[in-house]
MDAnalysis code that builds the backbone (N, CA, C; Angstrom):
import MDAnalysis as mda
import numpy as np

u = mda.Universe.empty(726, n_residues=242, atom_resindex=np.repeat(np.arange(242), 3), trajectory=True)
u.add_TopologyAttr("name", ["N", "CA", "C"] * 242)
u.add_TopologyAttr("resid", np.arange(1, 243))
u.add_TopologyAttr("resname", ["UNK", "UNK", "UNK", "UNK", "UNK", "UNK", "UNK", "UNK", "UNK", "UNK", "UNK", "UNK", "UNK", "UNK", "UNK", "UNK", "UNK", "UNK", "UNK", "UNK", "UNK", "UNK", "UNK", "UNK", "UNK", "UNK", "UNK", "UNK", "UNK", "UNK", "UNK", "UNK", "UNK", "UNK", "UNK", "UNK", "UNK", "UNK", "UNK", "UNK", "UNK", "UNK", "UNK", "UNK", "UNK", "UNK", "UNK", "UNK", "UNK", "UNK", "UNK", "UNK", "UNK", "UNK", "UNK", "UNK", "UNK", "UNK", "UNK", "UNK", "UNK", "UNK", "UNK", "UNK", "UNK", "UNK", "UNK", "UNK", "UNK", "UNK", "UNK", "UNK", "UNK", "UNK", "UNK", "UNK", "UNK", "UNK", "UNK", "UNK", "UNK", "UNK", "UNK", "UNK", "UNK", "UNK", "UNK", "UNK", "UNK", "UNK", "UNK", "UNK", "UNK", "UNK", "UNK", "UNK", "UNK", "UNK", "UNK", "UNK", "UNK", "UNK", "UNK", "UNK", "UNK", "UNK", "UNK", "UNK", "UNK", "UNK", "UNK", "UNK", "UNK", "UNK", "UNK", "UNK", "UNK", "UNK", "UNK", "UNK", "UNK", "UNK", "UNK", "UNK", "UNK", "UNK", "UNK", "UNK", "UNK", "UNK", "UNK", "UNK", "UNK", "UNK", "UNK", "UNK", "UNK", "UNK", "UNK", "UNK", "UNK", "UNK", "UNK", "UNK", "UNK", "UNK", "UNK", "UNK", "UNK", "UNK", "UNK", "UNK", "UNK", "UNK", "UNK", "UNK", "UNK", "UNK", "UNK", "UNK", "UNK", "UNK", "UNK", "UNK", "UNK", "UNK", "UNK", "UNK", "UNK", "UNK", "UNK", "UNK", "UNK", "UNK", "UNK", "UNK", "UNK", "UNK", "UNK", "UNK", "UNK", "UNK", "UNK", "UNK", "UNK", "UNK", "UNK", "UNK", "UNK", "UNK", "UNK", "UNK", "UNK", "UNK", "UNK", "UNK", "UNK", "UNK", "UNK", "UNK", "UNK", "UNK", "UNK", "UNK", "UNK", "UNK", "UNK", "UNK", "UNK", "UNK", "UNK", "UNK", "UNK", "UNK", "UNK", "UNK", "UNK", "UNK", "UNK", "UNK", "UNK", "UNK", "UNK", "UNK", "UNK", "UNK", "UNK", "UNK", "UNK", "UNK", "UNK", "UNK", "UNK", "UNK", "UNK", "UNK", "UNK", "UNK", "UNK", "UNK", "UNK", "UNK"])
u.atoms.positions = np.array([
    [-20.943, -0.035, -43.162],
    [-20.451, 0.453, -41.859],
    [-19.822, 1.831, -42.119],
    [-20.547, 2.865, -41.577],
    [-20.026, 4.205, -41.729],
    [-19.069, 4.591, -40.611],
    [-18.307, 5.580, -40.877],
    [-17.403, 6.080, -39.809],
    [-18.141, 6.638, -38.617],
    [-17.722, 6.236, -37.449],
    [-18.417, 6.700, -36.204],
    [-17.444, 7.513, -35.358],
    [-17.978, 8.580, -34.676],
    [-17.212, 9.392, -33.835],
    [-17.474, 8.963, -32.373],
    [-16.432, 8.605, -31.634],
    [-16.589, 8.223, -30.266],
    [-15.289, 8.415, -29.546],
    [-15.361, 9.008, -28.346],
    [-14.147, 9.277, -27.621],
    [-13.464, 8.052, -27.155],
    [-14.183, 7.009, -26.717],
    [-13.604, 5.857, -26.207],
    [-13.764, 4.582, -27.033],
    [-14.574, 4.752, -28.129],
    [-14.806, 3.563, -29.035],
    [-13.998, 3.517, -30.256],
    [-14.019, 2.463, -30.998],
    [-13.215, 2.395, -32.260],
    [-13.747, 3.356, -33.352],
    [-12.883, 3.688, -34.237],
    [-13.278, 4.548, -35.339],
    [-13.392, 3.684, -36.569],
    [-14.581, 3.635, -37.171],
    [-14.825, 2.782, -38.335],
    [-14.812, 3.640, -39.593],
    [-14.190, 3.084, -40.659],
    [-14.354, 3.621, -41.959],
    [-15.456, 2.890, -42.693],
    [-15.763, 3.212, -43.894],
    [-16.850, 2.595, -44.597],
    [-16.464, 1.258, -45.100],
    [-17.246, 0.187, -44.815],
    [-17.053, -1.133, -45.304],
    [-17.938, -1.305, -46.549],
    [-17.232, -1.465, -47.738],
    [-17.956, -1.625, -48.970],
    [-18.095, -3.107, -49.307],
    [-19.327, -3.583, -49.420],
    [-19.536, -4.947, -49.790],
    [-20.169, -4.988, -51.174],
    [-19.433, -5.469, -52.171],
    [-19.977, -5.488, -53.518],
    [-20.632, -6.876, -53.783],
    [-20.969, -7.146, -55.003],
    [-21.605, -8.353, -55.410],
    [-20.656, -9.512, -55.624],
    [-19.402, -9.295, -55.560],
    [-18.434, -10.386, -55.767],
    [-18.473, -11.287, -54.597],
    [-18.176, -12.597, -54.842],
    [-18.157, -13.576, -53.748],
    [-17.062, -13.275, -52.736],
    [-15.926, -12.753, -53.247],
    [-14.748, -12.656, -52.351],
    [-14.368, -11.193, -52.207],
    [-14.387, -10.739, -50.954],
    [-13.998, -9.352, -50.684],
    [-12.698, -9.261, -49.855],
    [-12.342, -10.308, -49.131],
    [-11.223, -10.245, -48.209],
    [-10.346, -11.513, -48.254],
    [-9.037, -11.263, -48.176],
    [-8.140, -12.372, -48.016],
    [-8.403, -13.041, -46.641],
    [-8.454, -14.318, -46.641],
    [-8.692, -15.027, -45.385],
    [-7.439, -15.058, -44.507],
    [-7.601, -14.724, -43.222],
    [-6.404, -14.742, -42.353],
    [-6.116, -16.187, -41.916],
    [-4.914, -16.413, -41.472],
    [-4.512, -17.733, -40.973],
    [-4.018, -17.559, -39.560],
    [-4.606, -18.228, -38.626],
    [-4.240, -18.178, -37.223],
    [-3.978, -19.621, -36.762],
    [-2.844, -19.867, -36.224],
    [-2.451, -21.227, -35.813],
    [-2.776, -22.231, -36.900],
    [-2.401, -21.952, -38.137],
    [-2.566, -22.809, -39.269],
    [-4.020, -23.140, -39.627],
    [-4.986, -22.356, -39.134],
    [-6.382, -22.507, -39.449],
    [-6.785, -21.386, -40.350],
    [-7.437, -21.817, -41.493],
    [-7.953, -20.766, -42.394],
    [-9.363, -20.339, -41.965],
    [-9.571, -19.066, -41.864],
    [-10.887, -18.525, -41.606],
    [-11.397, -18.029, -42.933],
    [-12.296, -18.846, -43.529],
    [-12.690, -18.610, -44.940],
    [-14.176, -18.366, -44.999],
    [-14.585, -17.238, -45.566],
    [-15.983, -16.835, -45.640],
    [-16.329, -16.366, -47.041],
    [-17.515, -16.656, -47.516],
    [-17.953, -16.246, -48.854],
    [-18.996, -15.118, -48.809],
    [-19.860, -15.085, -47.761],
    [-20.879, -14.049, -47.737],
    [-20.785, -13.198, -46.471],
    [-21.141, -11.948, -46.584],
    [-20.902, -11.029, -45.500],
    [-22.143, -10.134, -45.351],
    [-22.575, -9.905, -44.118],
    [-23.651, -8.960, -43.813],
    [-23.305, -8.156, -42.617],
    [-23.709, -6.849, -42.565],
    [-23.375, -5.986, -41.459],
    [-24.652, -5.448, -40.814],
    [-24.638, -5.438, -39.489],
    [-25.756, -4.798, -38.737],
    [-25.140, -4.091, -37.561],
    [-25.073, -2.751, -37.673],
    [-24.366, -2.009, -36.616],
    [-22.903, -2.348, -36.650],
    [-22.341, -2.759, -35.487],
    [-20.989, -3.192, -35.379],
    [-20.898, -4.749, -35.369],
    [-21.974, -5.391, -35.730],
    [-22.028, -6.861, -35.765],
    [-21.854, -7.309, -37.192],
    [-21.013, -8.310, -37.427],
    [-20.736, -8.857, -38.710],
    [-21.151, -10.315, -38.760],
    [-21.949, -10.639, -39.754],
    [-22.373, -12.031, -39.923],
    [-21.583, -12.583, -41.159],
    [-20.804, -13.585, -40.900],
    [-20.012, -14.185, -41.964],
    [-20.505, -15.623, -42.250],
    [-20.614, -15.999, -43.470],
    [-21.076, -17.320, -43.870],
    [-20.006, -18.025, -44.719],
    [-19.620, -19.206, -44.330],
    [-18.511, -19.913, -45.005],
    [-19.075, -20.673, -46.206],
    [-18.146, -21.363, -46.918],
    [-18.557, -22.077, -48.109],
    [-19.467, -23.213, -47.893],
    [-19.697, -23.639, -46.640],
    [-20.637, -24.717, -46.283],
    [-21.887, -24.153, -45.726],
    [-22.079, -22.837, -45.810],
    [-23.235, -22.120, -45.310],
    [-23.345, -22.144, -43.805],
    [-22.241, -22.280, -43.116],
    [-22.220, -22.175, -41.648],
    [-22.059, -20.707, -41.212],
    [-22.980, -20.177, -40.473],
    [-22.899, -18.730, -40.053],
    [-21.941, -18.499, -38.905],
    [-21.288, -17.346, -38.829],
    [-20.449, -16.975, -37.687],
    [-20.692, -15.488, -37.398],
    [-21.040, -15.200, -36.136],
    [-21.332, -13.817, -35.765],
    [-20.175, -13.266, -34.938],
    [-19.704, -12.080, -35.278],
    [-18.618, -11.517, -34.536],
    [-18.773, -10.025, -34.475],
    [-17.885, -9.331, -33.763],
    [-17.928, -7.885, -33.598],
    [-16.786, -7.226, -34.347],
    [-17.114, -6.083, -35.035],
    [-16.069, -5.349, -35.740],
    [-15.371, -4.496, -34.713],
    [-14.079, -4.771, -34.437],
    [-13.325, -4.014, -33.484],
    [-12.623, -2.826, -34.155],
    [-12.173, -3.021, -35.370],
    [-11.422, -2.000, -36.106],
    [-11.644, -2.131, -37.545],
    [-11.714, -1.061, -38.272],
    [-11.869, -1.071, -39.690],
    [-11.240, 0.187, -40.269],
    [-10.147, 0.059, -40.985],
    [-9.531, 1.237, -41.553],
    [-8.756, 0.827, -42.845],
    [-8.780, 1.639, -43.837],
    [-8.162, 1.318, -45.128],
    [-8.607, -0.043, -45.561],
    [-7.632, -1.001, -45.669],
    [-8.002, -2.336, -46.175],
    [-7.849, -3.373, -45.057],
    [-7.870, -2.950, -43.796],
    [-7.690, -3.857, -42.686],
    [-8.957, -3.966, -41.835],
    [-9.403, -5.154, -41.525],
    [-10.559, -5.423, -40.728],
    [-10.301, -6.355, -39.614],
    [-10.440, -5.877, -38.320],
    [-10.145, -6.691, -37.160],
    [-11.468, -7.100, -36.505],
    [-11.605, -8.361, -36.244],
    [-12.845, -8.891, -35.627],
    [-12.571, -9.453, -34.246],
    [-13.567, -9.368, -33.386],
    [-13.474, -10.028, -32.070],
    [-14.776, -10.734, -31.702],
    [-14.848, -11.319, -30.466],
    [-16.012, -12.045, -30.024],
    [-16.444, -13.114, -31.003],
    [-15.466, -13.850, -31.511],
    [-15.717, -14.920, -32.493],
    [-16.021, -16.183, -31.745],
    [-17.144, -16.792, -32.041],
    [-17.559, -17.996, -31.332],
    [-16.433, -19.099, -31.362],
    [-16.081, -19.633, -30.191],
    [-15.143, -20.658, -30.148],
    [-13.734, -20.327, -30.361],
    [-13.421, -18.994, -30.400],
    [-12.057, -18.527, -30.664],
    [-11.773, -17.385, -29.725],
    [-10.684, -17.370, -29.011],
    [-10.410, -16.392, -27.967],
    [-9.474, -15.265, -28.449],
    [-9.193, -15.221, -29.742],
    [-8.252, -14.172, -30.232],
    [-8.982, -13.345, -31.251],
    [-8.428, -12.203, -31.498],
    [-8.914, -11.297, -32.568],
    [-8.348, -11.810, -33.941],
    [-9.048, -11.561, -34.979],
    [-8.677, -11.996, -36.327],
    [-8.653, -10.775, -37.202],
    [-7.522, -10.672, -37.986],
    [-7.407, -9.472, -38.878],
    [-7.468, -9.960, -40.327],
    [-8.349, -9.327, -41.105],
    [-8.439, -9.595, -42.541],
    [-7.777, -8.444, -43.323],
    [-7.330, -8.768, -44.512],
    [-6.818, -7.699, -45.441],
    [-7.583, -7.846, -46.713],
    [-7.951, -6.624, -47.285],
    [-8.779, -6.640, -48.453],
    [-7.979, -7.200, -49.647],
    [-8.645, -7.962, -50.528],
    [-8.044, -8.516, -51.697],
    [-7.514, -7.400, -52.563],
    [-6.244, -7.491, -52.968],
    [-5.671, -6.487, -53.848],
    [-5.527, -7.020, -55.229],
    [-5.696, -6.163, -56.221],
    [-5.430, -6.519, -57.621],
    [-3.986, -6.155, -57.851],
    [-3.073, -7.154, -57.824],
    [-1.643, -6.898, -57.913],
    [-1.209, -6.598, -59.324],
    [-2.090, -6.812, -60.298],
    [-1.737, -6.520, -61.678],
    [-2.123, -5.132, -62.103],
    [-3.179, -4.591, -61.500],
    [-3.713, -3.328, -61.913],
    [-3.852, -2.332, -60.769],
    [-3.147, -2.532, -59.687],
    [-3.277, -1.726, -58.547],
    [-2.356, -0.474, -58.586],
    [-2.339, 0.293, -57.496],
    [-1.559, 1.509, -57.472],
    [-0.118, 1.236, -57.050],
    [0.314, 0.001, -57.201],
    [1.670, -0.343, -56.728],
    [2.547, -0.574, -57.935],
    [3.571, 0.313, -58.207],
    [4.407, 0.095, -59.348],
    [5.255, -1.188, -59.188],
    [5.373, -2.043, -60.226],
    [6.115, -3.244, -60.094],
    [7.628, -2.980, -59.964],
    [8.248, -3.803, -59.140],
    [9.678, -3.779, -59.001],
    [10.226, -5.195, -59.140],
    [11.525, -5.278, -59.308],
    [12.130, -6.624, -59.328],
    [12.521, -6.962, -57.908],
    [11.825, -7.962, -57.358],
    [12.032, -8.448, -56.012],
    [12.877, -9.694, -56.092],
    [13.913, -9.828, -55.271],
    [14.709, -11.060, -55.213],
    [15.177, -11.217, -53.749],
    [15.976, -12.258, -53.528],
    [16.421, -12.615, -52.192],
    [17.231, -11.488, -51.513],
    [17.749, -10.553, -52.303],
    [18.644, -9.528, -51.727],
    [17.854, -8.340, -51.274],
    [16.658, -8.132, -51.775],
    [15.956, -6.845, -51.422],
    [14.549, -7.009, -50.785],
    [14.197, -8.264, -50.435],
    [13.000, -8.354, -49.613],
    [13.326, -9.162, -48.329],
    [12.518, -9.019, -47.345],
    [12.810, -9.595, -46.059],
    [13.095, -11.111, -46.148],
    [14.076, -11.526, -45.384],
    [14.407, -12.974, -45.318],
    [13.231, -13.787, -44.885],
    [12.349, -13.164, -43.963],
    [11.178, -13.908, -43.481],
    [10.110, -14.118, -44.555],
    [10.288, -13.373, -45.699],
    [9.288, -13.463, -46.743],
    [9.724, -14.391, -47.874],
    [10.879, -15.089, -47.722],
    [11.335, -15.960, -48.798],
    [10.619, -17.299, -48.804],
    [10.096, -17.703, -47.689],
    [9.330, -18.996, -47.564],
    [7.888, -18.577, -47.239],
    [6.996, -18.812, -48.227],
    [5.597, -18.381, -48.142],
    [4.670, -19.567, -48.277],
    [3.876, -19.891, -47.227],
    [2.841, -20.880, -47.343],
    [1.613, -20.215, -47.937],
    [1.195, -20.644, -49.142],
    [0.056, -20.025, -49.808],
    [-1.225, -20.568, -49.186],
    [-1.909, -19.716, -48.514],
    [-3.158, -20.077, -47.852],
    [-4.247, -19.018, -48.150],
    [-5.086, -19.303, -49.133],
    [-6.144, -18.375, -49.497],
    [-7.238, -19.088, -50.210],
    [-8.403, -18.375, -50.355],
    [-9.498, -18.971, -50.988],
    [-9.214, -19.436, -52.417],
    [-8.188, -18.835, -53.060],
    [-7.902, -19.177, -54.472],
    [-7.401, -20.662, -54.480],
    [-6.497, -21.056, -53.529],
    [-6.028, -22.414, -53.429],
    [-7.128, -23.325, -53.004],
    [-7.921, -22.935, -51.991],
    [-8.995, -23.656, -51.464],
    [-10.001, -24.026, -52.566],
    [-10.339, -23.070, -53.401],
    [-11.271, -23.283, -54.542],
    [-10.699, -24.218, -55.587],
    [-9.415, -24.040, -55.808],
    [-8.723, -24.895, -56.827],
    [-8.878, -26.382, -56.467],
    [-8.645, -26.727, -55.215],
    [-8.726, -28.130, -54.830],
    [-10.196, -28.582, -54.731],
    [-11.111, -27.663, -54.391],
    [-12.507, -27.968, -54.431],
    [-12.931, -28.265, -55.829],
    [-12.368, -27.560, -56.869],
    [-12.657, -27.841, -58.235],
    [-12.166, -29.193, -58.660],
    [-10.926, -29.533, -58.232],
    [-10.358, -30.886, -58.555],
    [-11.216, -31.972, -57.975],
    [-11.658, -31.793, -56.707],
    [-12.485, -32.838, -56.103],
    [-13.840, -32.962, -56.725],
    [-14.560, -31.884, -56.893],
    [-15.971, -31.929, -57.360],
    [-16.200, -32.018, -58.869],
    [-15.333, -31.310, -59.616],
    [-15.515, -31.299, -61.017],
    [-14.708, -32.360, -61.799],
    [-13.459, -32.515, -61.411],
    [-12.570, -33.489, -62.076],
    [-12.508, -34.821, -61.357],
    [-13.121, -34.883, -60.220],
    [-13.193, -36.128, -59.432],
    [-11.793, -36.676, -59.058],
    [-10.828, -35.767, -58.918],
    [-9.489, -36.211, -58.406],
    [-9.501, -36.181, -56.907],
    [-8.911, -37.216, -56.344],
    [-8.924, -37.309, -54.855],
    [-7.739, -36.621, -54.233],
    [-7.640, -35.343, -54.608],
    [-6.607, -34.502, -53.991],
    [-7.272, -33.492, -53.106],
    [-6.917, -33.510, -51.818],
    [-7.630, -32.705, -50.813],
    [-6.666, -31.658, -50.187],
    [-7.081, -30.427, -50.233],
    [-6.229, -29.338, -49.685],
    [-5.826, -29.561, -48.283],
    [-4.541, -29.332, -47.995],
    [-4.010, -29.470, -46.643],
    [-3.386, -28.167, -46.221],
    [-3.759, -27.750, -44.985],
    [-3.202, -26.483, -44.407],
    [-1.841, -26.781, -43.891],
    [-0.828, -26.422, -44.617],
    [0.547, -26.741, -44.285],
    [1.007, -25.954, -43.064],
    [1.617, -26.690, -42.160],
    [2.156, -26.022, -40.916],
    [3.615, -25.572, -41.211],
    [4.122, -24.679, -40.358],
    [5.464, -24.203, -40.535],
    [6.463, -25.332, -40.429],
    [6.239, -26.267, -39.469],
    [7.135, -27.419, -39.335],
    [7.182, -28.260, -40.565],
    [6.036, -28.511, -41.185],
    [5.983, -29.297, -42.407],
    [6.617, -28.554, -43.550],
    [6.471, -27.245, -43.586],
    [7.104, -26.438, -44.682],
    [8.598, -26.557, -44.546],
    [9.152, -26.457, -43.348],
    [10.594, -26.579, -43.168],
    [11.102, -27.928, -43.589],
    [10.363, -28.955, -43.187],
    [10.786, -30.331, -43.518],
    [10.827, -30.513, -45.057],
    [9.787, -29.936, -45.756],
    [9.765, -30.059, -47.225],
    [10.951, -29.294, -47.857],
    [11.207, -28.104, -47.336],
    [12.284, -27.301, -47.842],
    [13.623, -27.971, -47.703],
    [13.871, -28.590, -46.529],
    [15.142, -29.247, -46.254],
    [15.295, -30.528, -47.088],
    [14.234, -31.218, -47.343],
    [14.298, -32.376, -48.287],
    [14.727, -31.903, -49.691],
    [14.150, -30.764, -50.108],
    [14.498, -30.249, -51.421],
    [15.971, -29.767, -51.412],
    [16.408, -29.109, -50.317],
    [17.795, -28.655, -50.238],
    [18.755, -29.808, -50.369],
    [18.482, -30.887, -49.651],
    [19.344, -32.051, -49.731],
    [19.353, -32.643, -51.165],
    [18.201, -32.699, -51.787],
    [18.054, -33.235, -53.118],
    [18.941, -32.401, -54.112],
    [19.024, -31.075, -53.868],
    [19.679, -30.169, -54.818],
    [21.207, -30.132, -54.520],
    [21.667, -30.712, -53.407],
    [23.113, -30.571, -53.018],
    [23.782, -31.925, -52.899],
    [23.094, -33.034, -52.868],
    [23.784, -34.340, -52.648],
    [24.022, -35.120, -53.960],
    [23.742, -34.487, -55.143],
    [23.995, -35.105, -56.366],
    [22.757, -35.733, -57.031],
    [21.615, -35.752, -56.244],
    [20.394, -36.313, -56.796],
    [19.831, -35.538, -57.942],
    [19.960, -34.230, -57.899],
    [19.442, -33.394, -59.006],
    [20.174, -33.674, -60.293],
    [21.503, -33.701, -60.242],
    [22.302, -34.002, -61.432],
    [22.047, -35.381, -61.941],
    [21.858, -36.325, -61.028],
    [21.692, -37.734, -61.388],
    [20.365, -37.910, -62.085],
    [19.325, -37.240, -61.653],
    [17.991, -37.427, -62.269],
    [17.684, -36.453, -63.398],
    [18.438, -35.380, -63.483],
    [18.077, -34.323, -64.475],
    [19.263, -33.991, -65.388],
    [20.392, -34.702, -65.268],
    [21.530, -34.437, -66.098],
    [22.151, -33.070, -65.807],
    [22.463, -32.285, -66.811],
    [23.093, -30.986, -66.649],
    [22.004, -29.929, -66.284],
    [21.399, -30.114, -65.140],
    [20.367, -29.158, -64.706],
    [20.987, -27.847, -64.276],
    [20.444, -26.762, -64.770],
    [21.075, -25.430, -64.547],
    [20.302, -24.655, -63.440],
    [19.610, -25.371, -62.505],
    [18.920, -24.673, -61.451],
    [19.859, -23.921, -60.552],
    [19.416, -22.778, -60.052],
    [20.210, -21.991, -59.082],
    [20.151, -22.652, -57.734],
    [21.055, -22.306, -56.805],
    [20.998, -22.821, -55.471],
    [19.672, -22.494, -54.834],
    [19.156, -23.284, -53.944],
    [17.852, -23.078, -53.338],
    [17.707, -21.758, -52.666],
    [18.760, -21.282, -52.002],
    [18.686, -19.996, -51.245],
    [18.624, -18.773, -52.140],
    [18.761, -19.018, -53.437],
    [18.637, -17.866, -54.357],
    [17.195, -17.715, -54.950],
    [16.270, -18.585, -54.415],
    [14.896, -18.532, -54.896],
    [13.996, -18.035, -53.835],
    [12.916, -17.349, -54.240],
    [11.747, -17.051, -53.383],
    [10.859, -18.306, -53.528],
    [10.385, -18.832, -52.383],
    [9.783, -20.127, -52.357],
    [8.320, -20.086, -51.824],
    [7.434, -20.650, -52.637],
    [6.011, -20.709, -52.216],
    [5.620, -22.177, -52.078],
    [4.752, -22.453, -51.075],
    [4.357, -23.819, -50.738],
    [2.859, -24.016, -50.767],
    [2.408, -25.080, -51.466],
    [1.032, -25.473, -51.462],
    [1.002, -26.937, -51.151],
    [0.080, -27.417, -50.293],
    [0.078, -28.795, -49.880],
    [-1.254, -29.427, -50.048],
    [-1.272, -30.747, -50.243],
    [-2.522, -31.529, -50.402],
    [-2.272, -32.984, -50.029],
    [-3.295, -33.742, -49.711],
    [-3.224, -35.161, -49.472],
    [-3.879, -35.881, -50.618],
    [-3.322, -37.090, -50.849],
    [-3.823, -37.994, -51.849],
    [-3.468, -39.434, -51.530],
    [-4.488, -40.256, -51.365],
    [-4.314, -41.663, -51.106],
    [-3.384, -41.916, -49.866],
    [-3.639, -41.130, -48.843],
    [-2.924, -41.306, -47.565],
    [-1.554, -40.677, -47.527],
    [-1.103, -40.012, -48.551],
    [0.167, -39.347, -48.531],
    [0.026, -37.818, -48.549],
    [0.932, -37.153, -47.905],
    [0.916, -35.734, -47.825],
    [2.000, -35.183, -48.792],
    [1.509, -34.331, -49.758],
    [2.429, -33.819, -50.726],
    [2.575, -32.310, -50.644],
    [3.718, -31.826, -51.006],
    [4.015, -30.399, -50.986],
    [4.592, -29.947, -52.351],
    [3.961, -28.959, -52.996],
    [4.564, -28.410, -54.246],
    [5.229, -27.110, -53.848],
    [6.483, -26.984, -54.209],
    [7.300, -25.804, -53.981],
    [7.509, -25.128, -55.292],
    [7.022, -23.869, -55.393],
    [7.256, -23.052, -56.575],
    [8.423, -22.144, -56.275],
    [9.414, -22.099, -57.210],
    [10.672, -21.302, -56.972],
    [10.746, -20.237, -58.019],
    [10.998, -19.038, -57.576],
    [11.227, -17.861, -58.511],
    [12.487, -17.138, -58.054],
    [13.398, -16.942, -58.972],
    [14.652, -16.206, -58.605],
    [14.311, -14.770, -58.416],
    [13.328, -14.248, -59.131],
    [12.849, -12.949, -58.914],
    [11.409, -12.842, -59.305],
    [10.691, -11.819, -58.846],
    [9.299, -11.551, -59.202],
    [9.130, -10.113, -59.443],
    [8.088, -9.769, -60.221],
    [7.773, -8.362, -60.511],
    [6.615, -7.889, -59.629],
    [6.942, -7.442, -58.465],
    [5.973, -6.939, -57.510],
    [6.555, -5.800, -56.703],
    [5.708, -4.925, -56.210],
    [6.190, -3.911, -55.302],
    [6.581, -4.586, -54.013],
    [7.736, -4.230, -53.508],
    [8.325, -4.908, -52.289],
    [7.368, -4.779, -51.106],
    [6.656, -3.667, -51.011],
    [5.816, -3.433, -49.841],
    [4.603, -4.394, -49.775],
    [4.234, -4.954, -50.922],
    [3.089, -5.894, -50.933],
    [3.498, -7.318, -51.325],
    [4.809, -7.552, -51.497],
    [5.245, -8.793, -52.034],
    [4.779, -9.997, -51.252],
    [4.944, -9.941, -49.878],
    [4.585, -11.117, -49.070],
    [3.082, -11.371, -49.107],
    [2.296, -10.279, -49.053],
    [0.807, -10.450, -49.142],
    [0.431, -11.072, -50.433],
    [0.996, -10.615, -51.551],
    [0.702, -11.146, -52.905],
    [1.090, -12.606, -52.993],
    [2.223, -12.994, -52.484],
    [2.693, -14.361, -52.568],
    [1.876, -15.282, -51.722],
    [1.320, -14.784, -50.609],
    [0.455, -15.578, -49.737],
    [-0.846, -15.803, -50.434],
    [-1.320, -14.902, -51.220],
    [-2.636, -15.020, -51.863],
    [-2.668, -16.008, -52.963],
    [-1.660, -16.109, -53.816],
    [-1.718, -17.031, -54.917],
    [-0.285, -17.341, -55.397],
    [-0.177, -18.488, -56.124],
    [1.088, -18.939, -56.612],
    [1.505, -18.008, -57.738],
    [2.764, -17.570, -57.687],
    [3.308, -16.629, -58.723],
    [3.900, -17.499, -59.845],
    [3.201, -17.579, -60.944],
    [3.673, -18.447, -62.066],
    [4.320, -17.623, -63.129],
    [5.502, -18.046, -63.555],
    [6.224, -17.332, -64.619],
    [6.327, -18.279, -65.798],
    [5.911, -17.756, -67.000],
    [6.054, -18.496, -68.168],
    [7.462, -18.406, -68.730],
    [7.988, -19.553, -69.102],
    [9.335, -19.655, -69.686],
    [10.325, -19.170, -68.598],
    [11.448, -18.597, -69.055],
    [12.365, -18.043, -68.063],
    [13.451, -19.019, -67.667],
    [13.520, -20.244, -68.208],
    [14.515, -21.193, -67.931],
    [14.559, -21.492, -66.401],
    [15.818, -21.543, -65.850],
    [15.979, -21.879, -64.422],
    [15.535, -20.766, -63.473],
    [15.110, -19.598, -64.006],
    [14.677, -18.522, -63.138],
    [13.404, -19.035, -62.364],
    [12.638, -19.862, -62.985],
    [11.420, -20.419, -62.373],
    [11.548, -21.961, -62.355],
    [11.210, -22.565, -61.272],
    [11.272, -24.017, -61.112],
    [10.121, -24.500, -60.174],
    [9.812, -25.814, -60.295],
    [8.817, -26.398, -59.402],
    [9.257, -27.765, -58.938],
    [8.991, -28.051, -57.668],
    [9.392, -29.352, -57.093],
    [8.193, -29.897, -56.362],
    [8.050, -31.228, -56.460],
    [7.032, -31.922, -55.767],
    [7.619, -32.830, -54.717],
    [7.151, -32.734, -53.446],
    [7.700, -33.491, -52.381],
    [6.660, -34.425, -51.812],
    [6.984, -35.718, -51.642],
    [6.138, -36.605, -50.895],
    [6.642, -36.558, -49.457],
    [5.938, -35.806, -48.629],
    [6.399, -35.575, -47.256],
    [6.178, -36.908, -46.439],
    [5.210, -37.690, -46.839],
    [5.011, -38.942, -46.111],
    [6.149, -39.943, -46.334],
    [6.589, -40.006, -47.588],
    [7.747, -40.858, -47.933],
    [9.056, -40.196, -47.754],
    [9.026, -38.880, -47.452],
    [10.237, -38.068, -47.259],
    [11.155, -38.075, -48.404],
    [10.640, -37.784, -49.583],
    [11.474, -37.724, -50.799],
    [10.895, -36.760, -51.833],
    [11.839, -36.280, -52.686],
    [11.467, -35.460, -53.809],
    [11.043, -36.333, -54.958],
    [9.857, -36.094, -55.509],
    [9.353, -37.015, -56.558],
    [9.390, -36.349, -57.968],
    [9.596, -35.022, -57.990],
    [9.794, -34.370, -59.272],
    [10.423, -32.994, -59.121],
    [11.207, -32.595, -60.104],
    [11.793, -31.236, -60.148],
    [11.929, -30.869, -61.546],
    [11.477, -29.655, -61.880],
    [11.549, -29.161, -63.259],
    [11.744, -27.668, -63.304],
    [12.603, -27.193, -64.196],
    [12.733, -25.807, -64.475],
    [11.990, -25.451, -65.714],
    [11.593, -24.173, -65.907],
    [10.948, -23.730, -67.088],
    [11.882, -24.026, -68.287],
    [11.258, -24.461, -69.375],
    [11.998, -24.713, -70.616],
    [12.425, -26.161, -70.752],
    [12.277, -26.984, -69.599],
    [12.592, -28.390, -69.785],
    [11.487, -29.101, -70.529],
    [11.864, -29.995, -71.383],
    [10.897, -30.748, -72.112],
    [10.261, -31.873, -71.249],
])
């Protein structure tokens, strides 16, 4: 897609499609993931094919820098915006120490919804034969899981089950959420980081793309598993725990 000059039409930049399977972060609209693996362009028409080889034809409304906005999507009355996948380890963004004091409060709770998570659970199902199926977590479910963990960390349950646990208060962590179903139960894993090394301008996008895992670090990094169906915390661990 080359740049076009038009007084009343959109201005397109060049859309580069390489041989990699994944070119764009999938957007989430109303808790629905729009996930595509193959892309083809004809004029301003975009043909997208998902992981099940189902085609979807739409119109490119806007394309600039790393943002792609689509319209005329079959069965959907809204526009959808994609963002190009960024290499957060080798990109042009100098790392910074991000924590609860210097990034937006709205960015502290992040539901991870991307092809990376989708593919991980597909691998568990198809290769390891584990009956864990990815669930697209809603905001209401995320809040419920967070508050169950908050209660667990403040009502004495954490100390009772973990002894002298040195975890920080929940509000001092950046929190990422991944959800799945297994044997009729809905589970949520919450990954907690007291700080992360990312540029603040891309922190939320990076956290939405994949779980930020820190090796060691003691209570700076922690993980909790919530059984949302049973409404209870089933595990909690900080780095360095045996």
